[in-house]
C-alpha angles and dihedrals in degrees: 000000000000089000091056093044092050092048092049090049088056090052091052090047090053090051090050091053089052090053089051090050094245099134094165093061091038092056091049094051094043087052090051090052093047091048091053090050097041092116096043124112103279091219094066104121096223090052092049090049093048091050090051092049091048092049090056089060094055 
């Protein structure tokens, strides 16, 4: 459970950086989140959403 909570906290942090306009930090934290979830089911909605958000920053 802590693993999931920590990963979701990273996702929220990445979103906060986007809102602040800090895309460099946002990309780093999104990448951290996606690395933690690399073996997760790719159809999980939150993972699909995070990938879409990350792609917009590229």
